A tleap script that builds the chain and sets N, CA, C and O, in Angstrom:
source leaprc.protein.ff14SB
mol = sequence {
  NMET ARG HIE THR LEU THR ALA GLY LEU VAL
  ALA SER LEU VAL CYS CYS ALA PHE LEU ALA
  SER SER THR GLY HIE ALA GLU ALA ASP PRO
  LYS VAL ALA ARG MET TRP LYS ALA LYS CYS
  SER SER CYS HIE GLY VAL ASP GLY LYS GLY
  LYS THR ASP THR GLY ALA LYS LEU GLY ILE
  PRO ASP MET THR THR SER GLU TRP GLN LYS
  LYS THR THR ASP ALA MET VAL LYS LYS ALA
  ILE ASN ASP GLY ILE LYS ARG ASP GLY LYS
  PRO GLU GLY MET ASP PRO PHE LYS GLU LYS
  LEU THR PRO GLU GLN ILE ASP GLN LEU ALA
  GLY PHE VAL ARG THR PHE GLY CLYS
}
set mol.1.N position { -3.231 43.636 -24.381 }
set mol.1.CA position { -4.270 43.261 -25.349 }
set mol.1.C position { -4.310 41.743 -25.550 }
set mol.1.O position { -5.384 41.178 -25.761 }
set mol.2.N position { -3.117 41.060 -25.484 }
set mol.2.CA position { -3.021 39.555 -25.663 }
set mol.2.C position { -3.943 38.927 -24.480 }
set mol.2.O position { -4.687 37.964 -24.662 }
set mol.3.N position { -3.788 39.617 -23.227 }
set mol.3.CA position { -4.470 38.944 -22.083 }
set mol.3.C position { -6.022 39.074 -22.314 }
set mol.3.O position { -6.724 38.139 -21.927 }
set mol.4.N position { -6.577 40.100 -22.880 }
set mol.4.CA position { -7.890 40.293 -23.117 }
set mol.4.C position { -8.421 39.212 -24.286 }
set mol.4.O position { -9.546 38.730 -24.151 }
set mol.5.N position { -7.667 38.875 -25.327 }
set mol.5.CA position { -8.008 38.018 -26.241 }
set mol.5.C position { -8.084 36.574 -25.630 }
set mol.5.O position { -9.011 35.810 -25.899 }
set mol.6.N position { -7.088 36.262 -24.821 }
set mol.6.CA position { -7.058 34.951 -24.117 }
set mol.6.C position { -8.258 34.739 -23.135 }
set mol.6.O position { -8.878 33.678 -23.060 }
set mol.7.N position { -8.507 35.789 -22.434 }
set mol.7.CA position { -9.782 35.753 -21.626 }
set mol.7.C position { -11.050 35.714 -22.489 }
set mol.7.O position { -11.991 35.033 -22.081 }
set mol.8.N position { -11.151 36.332 -23.554 }
set mol.8.CA position { -12.264 36.176 -24.489 }
set mol.8.C position { -12.389 34.779 -25.095 }
set mol.8.O position { -13.470 34.207 -25.238 }
set mol.9.N position { -11.250 34.293 -25.427 }
set mol.9.CA position { -11.354 32.889 -25.991 }
set mol.9.C position { -11.725 31.846 -24.949 }
set mol.9.O position { -12.490 30.922 -25.226 }
set mol.10.N position { -11.162 32.005 -23.709 }
set mol.10.CA position { -11.590 31.065 -22.601 }
set mol.10.C position { -13.074 31.208 -22.353 }
set mol.10.O position { -13.776 30.213 -22.169 }
set mol.11.N position { -13.548 32.413 -22.346 }
set mol.11.CA position { -14.995 32.731 -22.075 }
set mol.11.C position { -15.822 32.053 -23.188 }
set mol.11.O position { -16.773 31.347 -22.854 }
set mol.12.N position { -15.513 32.227 -24.504 }
set mol.12.CA position { -16.205 31.574 -25.529 }
set mol.12.C position { -16.231 30.140 -25.442 }
set mol.12.O position { -17.268 29.513 -25.658 }
set mol.13.N position { -15.005 29.519 -25.097 }
set mol.13.CA position { -14.945 28.048 -24.798 }
set mol.13.C position { -15.985 27.525 -23.833 }
set mol.13.O position { -16.755 26.588 -24.044 }
set mol.14.N position { -15.899 28.235 -22.793 }
set mol.14.CA position { -16.760 27.895 -21.615 }
set mol.14.C position { -18.290 27.998 -21.950 }
set mol.14.O position { -19.108 27.203 -21.487 }
set mol.15.N position { -18.622 29.049 -22.797 }
set mol.15.CA position { -19.910 29.186 -23.210 }
set mol.15.C position { -20.339 28.082 -24.180 }
set mol.15.O position { -21.449 27.559 -24.091 }
set mol.16.N position { -19.438 27.739 -25.108 }
set mol.16.CA position { -19.663 26.531 -26.085 }
set mol.16.C position { -19.925 25.251 -25.239 }
set mol.16.O position { -20.874 24.509 -25.495 }
set mol.17.N position { -19.100 25.029 -24.277 }
set mol.17.CA position { -19.147 23.685 -23.449 }
set mol.17.C position { -20.569 23.822 -22.741 }
set mol.17.O position { -21.250 22.801 -22.648 }
set mol.18.N position { -20.985 24.853 -22.309 }
set mol.18.CA position { -22.224 24.920 -21.517 }
set mol.18.C position { -23.432 24.591 -22.457 }
set mol.18.O position { -24.368 23.866 -22.121 }
set mol.19.N position { -23.291 25.272 -23.805 }
set mol.19.CA position { -24.402 25.120 -24.598 }
set mol.19.C position { -24.518 23.741 -25.136 }
set mol.19.O position { -25.622 23.281 -25.429 }
set mol.20.N position { -23.249 22.960 -25.300 }
set mol.20.CA position { -23.287 21.601 -25.809 }
set mol.20.C position { -23.915 20.685 -24.700 }
set mol.20.O position { -24.718 19.787 -24.955 }
set mol.21.N position { -23.464 21.006 -23.432 }
set mol.21.CA position { -24.112 20.104 -22.443 }
set mol.21.C position { -25.571 20.315 -22.181 }
set mol.21.O position { -26.258 19.392 -21.743 }
set mol.22.N position { -26.104 21.588 -22.453 }
set mol.22.CA position { -27.500 21.889 -22.141 }
set mol.22.C position { -28.340 21.446 -23.345 }
set mol.22.O position { -29.563 21.415 -23.213 }
set mol.23.N position { -27.803 21.119 -24.448 }
set mol.23.CA position { -28.657 20.755 -25.579 }
set mol.23.C position { -28.692 19.232 -25.774 }
set mol.23.O position { -29.036 18.737 -26.848 }
set mol.24.N position { -28.339 18.526 -24.742 }
set mol.24.CA position { -28.481 17.079 -24.853 }
set mol.24.C position { -27.356 16.175 -25.334 }
set mol.24.O position { -27.511 15.011 -25.705 }
set mol.25.N position { -26.204 16.840 -25.287 }
set mol.25.CA position { -24.966 16.102 -25.709 }
set mol.25.C position { -24.342 15.434 -24.470 }
set mol.25.O position { -23.225 14.926 -24.563 }
set mol.26.N position { -24.967 15.422 -23.418 }
set mol.26.CA position { -24.434 14.820 -22.222 }
set mol.26.C position { -24.707 13.335 -22.366 }
set mol.26.O position { -25.432 12.861 -23.241 }
set mol.27.N position { -24.070 12.641 -21.438 }
set mol.27.CA position { -24.287 11.080 -21.512 }
set mol.27.C position { -25.674 10.716 -21.156 }
set mol.27.O position { -26.296 11.355 -20.308 }
set mol.28.N position { -26.183 9.682 -21.797 }
set mol.28.CA position { -27.482 9.216 -21.410 }
set mol.28.C position { -27.466 8.704 -19.980 }
set mol.28.O position { -26.393 8.474 -19.423 }
set mol.29.N position { -28.695 8.512 -19.343 }
set mol.29.CA position { -28.754 8.077 -18.143 }
set mol.29.C position { -28.350 6.541 -18.150 }
set mol.29.O position { -28.917 5.808 -18.960 }
set mol.30.N position { -27.523 6.088 -17.398 }
set mol.30.CA position { -27.105 4.804 -17.373 }
set mol.30.C position { -28.126 3.675 -17.257 }
set mol.30.O position { -27.998 2.601 -17.844 }
set mol.31.N position { -29.148 3.989 -16.460 }
set mol.31.CA position { -30.258 3.070 -16.056 }
set mol.31.C position { -31.100 2.921 -17.437 }
set mol.31.O position { -31.511 1.823 -17.813 }
set mol.32.N position { -31.304 4.037 -18.105 }
set mol.32.CA position { -32.163 3.914 -19.381 }
set mol.32.C position { -31.163 3.209 -20.481 }
set mol.32.O position { -31.633 2.457 -21.334 }
set mol.33.N position { -29.974 3.453 -20.421 }
set mol.33.CA position { -29.069 2.749 -21.428 }
set mol.33.C position { -29.214 1.280 -21.050 }
set mol.33.O position { -29.518 0.509 -21.960 }
set mol.34.N position { -29.044 0.816 -19.877 }
set mol.34.CA position { -29.249 -0.605 -19.490 }
set mol.34.C position { -30.597 -1.154 -19.953 }
set mol.34.O position { -30.664 -2.269 -20.470 }
set mol.35.N position { -31.603 -0.430 -19.784 }
set mol.35.CA position { -32.918 -0.853 -20.231 }
set mol.35.C position { -32.969 -1.080 -21.828 }
set mol.35.O position { -33.455 -2.079 -22.359 }
set mol.36.N position { -32.423 -0.054 -22.464 }
set mol.36.CA position { -32.270 -0.067 -24.028 }
set mol.36.C position { -31.554 -1.438 -24.371 }
set mol.36.O position { -31.989 -2.217 -25.220 }
set mol.37.N position { -30.441 -1.644 -23.641 }
set mol.37.CA position { -29.574 -2.756 -24.015 }
set mol.37.C position { -30.405 -3.972 -23.664 }
set mol.37.O position { -30.324 -4.906 -24.461 }
set mol.38.N position { -31.147 -4.114 -22.666 }
set mol.38.CA position { -31.869 -5.379 -22.387 }
set mol.38.C position { -33.089 -5.628 -23.178 }
set mol.38.O position { -33.394 -6.774 -23.506 }
set mol.39.N position { -33.849 -4.526 -23.520 }
set mol.39.CA position { -35.104 -4.696 -24.251 }
set mol.39.C position { -35.058 -4.375 -25.788 }
set mol.39.O position { -35.931 -4.782 -26.554 }
set mol.40.N position { -34.114 -3.710 -26.142 }
set mol.40.CA position { -34.065 -3.163 -27.642 }
set mol.40.C position { -32.797 -3.484 -28.515 }
set mol.40.O position { -32.876 -3.550 -29.742 }
set mol.41.N position { -31.718 -3.665 -27.883 }
set mol.41.CA position { -30.436 -3.711 -28.616 }
set mol.41.C position { -30.273 -4.950 -29.494 }
set mol.41.O position { -29.592 -4.931 -30.519 }
set mol.42.N position { -30.947 -6.065 -29.035 }
set mol.42.CA position { -30.813 -7.215 -29.847 }
set mol.42.C position { -31.362 -7.086 -31.335 }
set mol.42.O position { -30.939 -7.862 -32.192 }
set mol.43.N position { -32.216 -6.198 -31.616 }
set mol.43.CA position { -32.800 -5.875 -32.858 }
set mol.43.C position { -32.188 -4.464 -33.458 }
set mol.43.O position { -31.777 -4.312 -34.608 }
set mol.44.N position { -32.217 -3.577 -32.533 }
set mol.44.CA position { -31.879 -2.204 -32.905 }
set mol.44.C position { -30.420 -1.754 -32.813 }
set mol.44.O position { -29.994 -0.693 -33.267 }
set mol.45.N position { -29.634 -2.776 -32.109 }
set mol.45.CA position { -28.201 -2.518 -31.876 }
set mol.45.C position { -27.995 -1.510 -30.700 }
set mol.45.O position { -28.782 -0.587 -30.491 }
set mol.46.N position { -26.945 -1.737 -29.990 }
set mol.46.CA position { -26.555 -0.902 -28.952 }
set mol.46.C position { -26.523 0.665 -29.266 }
set mol.46.O position { -26.875 1.549 -28.485 }
set mol.47.N position { -26.061 0.826 -30.486 }
set mol.47.CA position { -25.989 2.222 -30.965 }
set mol.47.C position { -27.132 2.730 -31.823 }
set mol.47.O position { -27.095 3.846 -32.340 }
set mol.48.N position { -28.177 1.865 -31.970 }
set mol.48.CA position { -29.333 2.299 -32.662 }
set mol.48.C position { -29.282 2.245 -34.235 }
set mol.48.O position { -30.175 2.754 -34.912 }
set mol.49.N position { -28.306 1.668 -34.728 }
set mol.49.CA position { -28.051 1.639 -36.122 }
set mol.49.C position { -28.701 0.407 -36.893 }
set mol.49.O position { -28.655 0.275 -38.117 }
set mol.50.N position { -29.320 -0.485 -36.002 }
set mol.50.CA position { -30.064 -1.614 -36.463 }
set mol.50.C position { -29.163 -2.649 -37.285 }
set mol.50.O position { -29.655 -3.504 -38.021 }
set mol.51.N position { -27.936 -2.498 -37.102 }
set mol.51.CA position { -26.954 -3.542 -37.637 }
set mol.51.C position { -26.698 -4.731 -36.749 }
set mol.51.O position { -25.658 -4.920 -36.118 }
set mol.52.N position { -27.737 -5.497 -36.768 }
set mol.52.CA position { -27.748 -6.786 -36.020 }
set mol.52.C position { -28.298 -7.750 -37.054 }
set mol.52.O position { -28.844 -7.379 -38.094 }
set mol.53.N position { -28.093 -9.172 -36.650 }
set mol.53.CA position { -28.688 -10.095 -37.480 }
set mol.53.C position { -30.164 -9.973 -37.697 }
set mol.53.O position { -30.664 -10.160 -38.806 }
set mol.54.N position { -30.851 -9.661 -36.647 }
set mol.54.CA position { -32.350 -9.474 -36.566 }
set mol.54.C position { -32.710 -8.116 -37.320 }
set mol.54.O position { -33.703 -8.016 -38.040 }
set mol.55.N position { -31.857 -7.140 -37.099 }
set mol.55.CA position { -32.055 -5.809 -37.693 }
set mol.55.C position { -31.937 -5.909 -39.227 }
set mol.55.O position { -32.712 -5.275 -39.943 }
set mol.56.N position { -30.990 -6.686 -39.726 }
set mol.56.CA position { -30.785 -6.906 -41.141 }
set mol.56.C position { -31.975 -7.716 -41.745 }
set mol.56.O position { -32.456 -7.408 -42.836 }
set mol.57.N position { -32.443 -8.789 -40.981 }
set mol.57.CA position { -33.604 -9.585 -41.511 }
set mol.57.C position { -34.789 -8.691 -41.567 }
set mol.57.O position { -35.455 -8.755 -42.601 }
set mol.58.N position { -35.156 -7.900 -40.674 }
set mol.58.CA position { -36.300 -7.165 -40.539 }
set mol.58.C position { -36.310 -5.762 -41.234 }
set mol.58.O position { -37.337 -5.106 -41.404 }
set mol.59.N position { -35.044 -5.370 -41.622 }
set mol.59.CA position { -34.996 -4.103 -42.325 }
set mol.59.C position { -35.127 -2.905 -41.320 }
set mol.59.O position { -35.704 -1.872 -41.659 }
set mol.60.N position { -34.618 -3.057 -40.168 }
set mol.60.CA position { -34.716 -2.104 -39.218 }
set mol.60.C position { -33.876 -0.840 -39.572 }
set mol.60.O position { -32.690 -0.967 -39.877 }
set mol.61.N position { -34.452 0.312 -39.534 }
set mol.61.CA position { -33.850 1.645 -39.948 }
set mol.61.C position { -32.689 2.029 -39.013 }
set mol.61.O position { -32.728 1.675 -37.834 }
set mol.62.N position { -31.663 2.739 -39.497 }
set mol.62.CA position { -30.748 3.306 -38.760 }
set mol.62.C position { -31.190 4.601 -38.082 }
set mol.62.O position { -31.299 5.638 -38.737 }
set mol.63.N position { -31.442 4.548 -36.784 }
set mol.63.CA position { -31.991 5.650 -35.963 }
set mol.63.C position { -30.899 6.826 -35.804 }
set mol.63.O position { -31.247 7.863 -35.239 }
set mol.64.N position { -29.874 6.716 -36.185 }
set mol.64.CA position { -28.655 7.742 -36.092 }
set mol.64.C position { -28.731 8.720 -37.070 }
set mol.64.O position { -28.170 9.802 -36.897 }
set mol.65.N position { -29.470 8.425 -38.258 }
set mol.65.CA position { -29.485 9.345 -39.385 }
set mol.65.C position { -30.317 10.501 -39.090 }
set mol.65.O position { -31.354 10.411 -38.433 }
set mol.66.N position { -29.843 11.642 -39.598 }
set mol.66.CA position { -30.660 12.924 -39.473 }
set mol.66.C position { -32.053 12.751 -40.122 }
set mol.66.O position { -33.082 13.179 -39.599 }
set mol.67.N position { -32.011 12.100 -41.284 }
set mol.67.CA position { -33.291 11.809 -42.009 }
set mol.67.C position { -34.374 11.128 -41.063 }
set mol.67.O position { -35.475 11.633 -40.842 }
set mol.68.N position { -33.930 9.920 -40.528 }
set mol.68.CA position { -34.791 9.181 -39.581 }
set mol.68.C position { -35.178 10.116 -38.402 }
set mol.68.O position { -36.352 10.190 -38.039 }
set mol.69.N position { -34.255 10.784 -37.845 }
set mol.69.CA position { -34.600 11.561 -36.662 }
set mol.69.C position { -35.670 12.700 -37.040 }
set mol.69.O position { -36.621 12.976 -36.309 }
set mol.70.N position { -35.423 13.285 -38.184 }
set mol.70.CA position { -36.419 14.320 -38.545 }
set mol.70.C position { -37.829 13.852 -38.898 }
set mol.70.O position { -38.817 14.505 -38.563 }
set mol.71.N position { -37.902 12.696 -39.587 }
set mol.71.CA position { -39.191 12.170 -39.947 }
set mol.71.C position { -39.917 11.448 -39.065 }
set mol.71.O position { -41.089 11.174 -39.326 }
set mol.72.N position { -39.283 11.014 -37.825 }
set mol.72.CA position { -39.909 10.195 -36.857 }
set mol.72.C position { -40.191 11.103 -35.575 }
set mol.72.O position { -39.267 11.603 -34.934 }
set mol.73.N position { -41.432 11.265 -35.274 }
set mol.73.CA position { -41.691 12.065 -34.100 }
set mol.73.C position { -41.663 11.209 -32.868 }
set mol.73.O position { -41.705 9.980 -32.901 }
set mol.74.N position { -41.588 11.967 -31.734 }
set mol.74.CA position { -41.543 11.378 -30.478 }
set mol.74.C position { -42.869 10.587 -30.290 }
set mol.74.O position { -42.807 9.492 -29.731 }
set mol.75.N position { -43.964 11.029 -30.684 }
set mol.75.CA position { -45.197 10.286 -30.656 }
set mol.75.C position { -45.067 9.011 -31.440 }
set mol.75.O position { -45.401 7.957 -30.900 }
set mol.76.N position { -44.638 9.022 -32.589 }
set mol.76.CA position { -44.311 7.750 -33.342 }
set mol.76.C position { -43.514 6.748 -32.623 }
set mol.76.O position { -43.856 5.566 -32.613 }
set mol.77.N position { -42.497 7.162 -32.039 }
set mol.77.CA position { -41.568 6.317 -31.215 }
set mol.77.C position { -42.274 5.692 -30.115 }
set mol.77.O position { -42.189 4.479 -29.924 }
set mol.78.N position { -42.968 6.460 -29.379 }
set mol.78.CA position { -43.761 6.034 -28.121 }
set mol.78.C position { -44.792 5.026 -28.616 }
set mol.78.O position { -44.940 3.981 -27.982 }
set mol.79.N position { -45.554 5.288 -29.769 }
set mol.79.CA position { -46.516 4.444 -30.216 }
set mol.79.C position { -45.927 3.017 -30.574 }
set mol.79.O position { -46.524 1.977 -30.294 }
set mol.80.N position { -44.724 3.059 -31.209 }
set mol.80.CA position { -44.075 1.933 -31.603 }
set mol.80.C position { -43.763 1.047 -30.418 }
set mol.80.O position { -43.933 -0.172 -30.421 }
set mol.81.N position { -43.284 1.768 -29.382 }
set mol.81.CA position { -42.833 0.987 -28.153 }
set mol.81.C position { -44.046 0.425 -27.473 }
set mol.81.O position { -44.053 -0.718 -27.014 }
set mol.82.N position { -45.122 1.278 -27.410 }
set mol.82.CA position { -46.289 0.798 -26.674 }
set mol.82.C position { -47.077 -0.314 -27.455 }
set mol.82.O position { -47.456 -1.319 -26.854 }
set mol.83.N position { -47.316 -0.142 -28.755 }
set mol.83.CA position { -48.103 -0.984 -29.430 }
set mol.83.C position { -47.375 -2.040 -30.332 }
set mol.83.O position { -48.032 -2.923 -30.885 }
set mol.84.N position { -46.048 -1.949 -30.476 }
set mol.84.CA position { -45.322 -2.667 -31.354 }
set mol.84.C position { -45.507 -2.370 -32.775 }
set mol.84.O position { -46.286 -1.475 -33.100 }
set mol.85.N position { -44.848 -3.053 -33.663 }
set mol.85.CA position { -44.924 -2.799 -35.116 }
set mol.85.C position { -45.241 -4.087 -35.802 }
set mol.85.O position { -44.565 -5.092 -35.581 }
set mol.86.N position { -46.221 -4.084 -36.605 }
set mol.86.CA position { -46.659 -5.215 -37.469 }
set mol.86.C position { -46.239 -4.845 -38.819 }
set mol.86.O position { -46.460 -3.705 -39.228 }
set mol.87.N position { -45.610 -5.779 -39.595 }
set mol.87.CA position { -45.180 -5.541 -40.941 }
set mol.87.C position { -46.191 -6.228 -41.834 }
set mol.87.O position { -46.532 -7.387 -41.596 }
set mol.88.N position { -46.718 -5.492 -42.935 }
set mol.88.CA position { -47.651 -6.081 -43.848 }
set mol.88.C position { -47.093 -7.384 -44.484 }
set mol.88.O position { -46.023 -7.409 -45.093 }
set mol.89.N position { -47.808 -8.349 -44.319 }
set mol.89.CA position { -47.528 -9.662 -44.934 }
set mol.89.C position { -46.366 -10.397 -44.342 }
set mol.89.O position { -45.823 -11.326 -44.939 }
set mol.90.N position { -45.990 -9.976 -43.169 }
set mol.90.CA position { -44.808 -10.633 -42.491 }
set mol.90.C position { -45.166 -11.031 -41.077 }
set mol.90.O position { -45.802 -10.267 -40.352 }
set mol.91.N position { -44.772 -12.185 -40.698 }
set mol.91.CA position { -45.141 -12.681 -39.203 }
set mol.91.C position { -44.226 -11.961 -38.263 }
set mol.91.O position { -44.600 -11.811 -37.100 }
set mol.92.N position { -43.078 -11.505 -38.644 }
set mol.92.CA position { -42.187 -10.916 -37.725 }
set mol.92.C position { -42.531 -9.321 -37.553 }
set mol.92.O position { -43.025 -8.664 -38.469 }
set mol.93.N position { -42.236 -8.829 -36.374 }
set mol.93.CA position { -42.397 -7.449 -36.150 }
set mol.93.C position { -41.748 -7.164 -34.817 }
set mol.93.O position { -40.870 -7.869 -34.319 }
set mol.94.N position { -42.258 -6.066 -34.279 }
set mol.94.CA position { -41.866 -5.679 -32.859 }
set mol.94.C position { -43.038 -5.852 -31.923 }
set mol.94.O position { -44.146 -5.370 -32.159 }
set mol.95.N position { -42.753 -6.541 -30.881 }
set mol.95.CA position { -43.810 -6.835 -29.892 }
set mol.95.C position { -44.126 -5.555 -28.971 }
set mol.95.O position { -43.240 -4.751 -28.680 }
set mol.96.N position { -45.247 -5.447 -28.605 }
set mol.96.CA position { -45.745 -4.301 -27.828 }
set mol.96.C position { -45.103 -4.353 -26.372 }
set mol.96.O position { -44.888 -5.421 -25.800 }
set mol.97.N position { -44.832 -3.171 -25.853 }
set mol.97.CA position { -44.253 -3.169 -24.463 }
set mol.97.C position { -45.155 -2.525 -23.539 }
set mol.97.O position { -44.768 -2.322 -22.388 }
set mol.98.N position { -46.310 -2.180 -23.906 }
set mol.98.CA position { -47.222 -1.373 -23.043 }
set mol.98.C position { -47.523 -2.094 -21.790 }
set mol.98.O position { -47.777 -1.421 -20.791 }
set mol.99.N position { -47.525 -3.398 -21.723 }
set mol.99.CA position { -47.693 -4.292 -20.623 }
set mol.99.C position { -46.516 -4.583 -19.861 }
set mol.99.O position { -46.623 -5.065 -18.733 }
set mol.100.N position { -45.377 -4.327 -20.387 }
set mol.100.CA position { -44.056 -4.741 -19.785 }
set mol.100.C position { -43.335 -3.502 -19.175 }
set mol.100.O position { -42.505 -3.646 -18.278 }
set mol.101.N position { -43.657 -2.320 -19.664 }
set mol.101.CA position { -42.931 -1.093 -19.267 }
set mol.101.C position { -43.956 -0.039 -18.803 }
set mol.101.O position { -45.089 0.025 -19.282 }
set mol.102.N position { -43.514 0.748 -17.884 }
set mol.102.CA position { -44.363 1.805 -17.337 }
set mol.102.C position { -44.384 2.921 -18.418 }
set mol.102.O position { -43.558 2.907 -19.330 }
set mol.103.N position { -45.335 3.891 -18.311 }
set mol.103.CA position { -45.343 5.019 -19.287 }
set mol.103.C position { -44.010 5.888 -19.084 }
set mol.103.O position { -43.513 6.422 -20.075 }
set mol.104.N position { -43.436 6.036 -17.853 }
set mol.104.CA position { -42.318 6.683 -17.693 }
set mol.104.C position { -41.084 6.065 -18.300 }
set mol.104.O position { -40.207 6.770 -18.801 }
set mol.105.N position { -41.010 4.700 -18.255 }
set mol.105.CA position { -39.908 3.982 -18.991 }
set mol.105.C position { -39.978 4.103 -20.443 }
set mol.105.O position { -38.950 4.160 -21.118 }
set mol.106.N position { -41.248 4.147 -20.998 }
set mol.106.CA position { -41.479 4.435 -22.459 }
set mol.106.C position { -41.012 5.702 -22.862 }
set mol.106.O position { -40.340 5.832 -23.885 }
set mol.107.N position { -41.343 6.714 -22.078 }
set mol.107.CA position { -40.805 8.153 -22.304 }
set mol.107.C position { -39.325 8.142 -22.331 }
set mol.107.O position { -38.685 8.701 -23.221 }
set mol.108.N position { -38.741 7.440 -21.257 }
set mol.108.CA position { -37.286 7.484 -21.221 }
set mol.108.C position { -36.641 6.842 -22.491 }
set mol.108.O position { -35.678 7.354 -23.062 }
set mol.109.N position { -37.266 5.638 -22.906 }
set mol.109.CA position { -36.668 5.044 -24.106 }
set mol.109.C position { -36.876 5.948 -25.341 }
set mol.109.O position { -36.012 6.012 -26.216 }
set mol.110.N position { -37.932 6.587 -25.400 }
set mol.110.CA position { -38.067 7.558 -26.575 }
set mol.110.C position { -37.099 8.658 -26.473 }
set mol.110.O position { -36.628 9.087 -27.526 }
set mol.111.N position { -36.751 9.154 -25.400 }
set mol.111.CA position { -35.791 10.156 -25.210 }
set mol.111.C position { -34.336 9.564 -25.564 }
set mol.111.O position { -33.488 10.216 -26.172 }
set mol.112.N position { -34.167 8.344 -25.141 }
set mol.112.CA position { -32.833 7.697 -25.360 }
set mol.112.C position { -32.665 7.562 -26.933 }
set mol.112.O position { -31.545 7.716 -27.419 }
set mol.113.N position { -33.686 7.295 -27.681 }
set mol.113.CA position { -33.713 7.239 -29.028 }
set mol.113.C position { -33.182 8.533 -29.692 }
set mol.113.O position { -32.457 8.507 -30.686 }
set mol.114.N position { -33.548 9.544 -29.144 }
set mol.114.CA position { -33.114 10.882 -29.691 }
set mol.114.C position { -31.686 11.048 -29.461 }
set mol.114.O position { -31.104 11.861 -30.180 }
set mol.115.N position { -30.958 10.348 -28.488 }
set mol.115.CA position { -29.585 10.649 -28.338 }
set mol.115.C position { -28.695 10.078 -29.440 }
set mol.115.O position { -27.544 10.470 -29.632 }
set mol.116.N position { -29.324 9.094 -30.174 }
set mol.116.CA position { -28.737 8.583 -31.370 }
set mol.116.C position { -28.399 9.556 -32.448 }
set mol.116.O position { -27.447 9.403 -33.213 }
set mol.117.N position { -29.289 10.640 -32.474 }
set mol.117.CA position { -29.082 11.579 -33.552 }
set mol.117.C position { -28.156 12.656 -33.293 }
set mol.117.O position { -27.918 13.488 -34.169 }
set mol.118.N position { -27.591 12.702 -32.099 }
set mol.118.CA position { -26.750 13.833 -31.661 }
set mol.118.C position { -25.251 13.524 -31.710 }
set mol.118.O position { -24.433 14.380 -31.371 }
savepdb mol mol.pdb
quit
């Protein structure tokens, strides 16, 4: 009986490990992570929390919170990357990247943003 419980426990752990890896908890693509670091981290932080000097100055939200992840759609993220963000009454904002990045790179960065919520 003890052997059956141990085998069942092992099977459960293997199943959980598979589910965790198949739901996006795997490491992000290193190439995309480098692109994030080069293009985005100076304001948004390497970890997406926005805890940089520029992030504090501009009031950049913490992308790791479940609240931000739920209210911000993929389309919104892609639009922000493509078109930039203009803040009412403020000269600072986020520059558009539609001329600097390919649509595939923008999709990859939007996907990378989702890894912050996991």
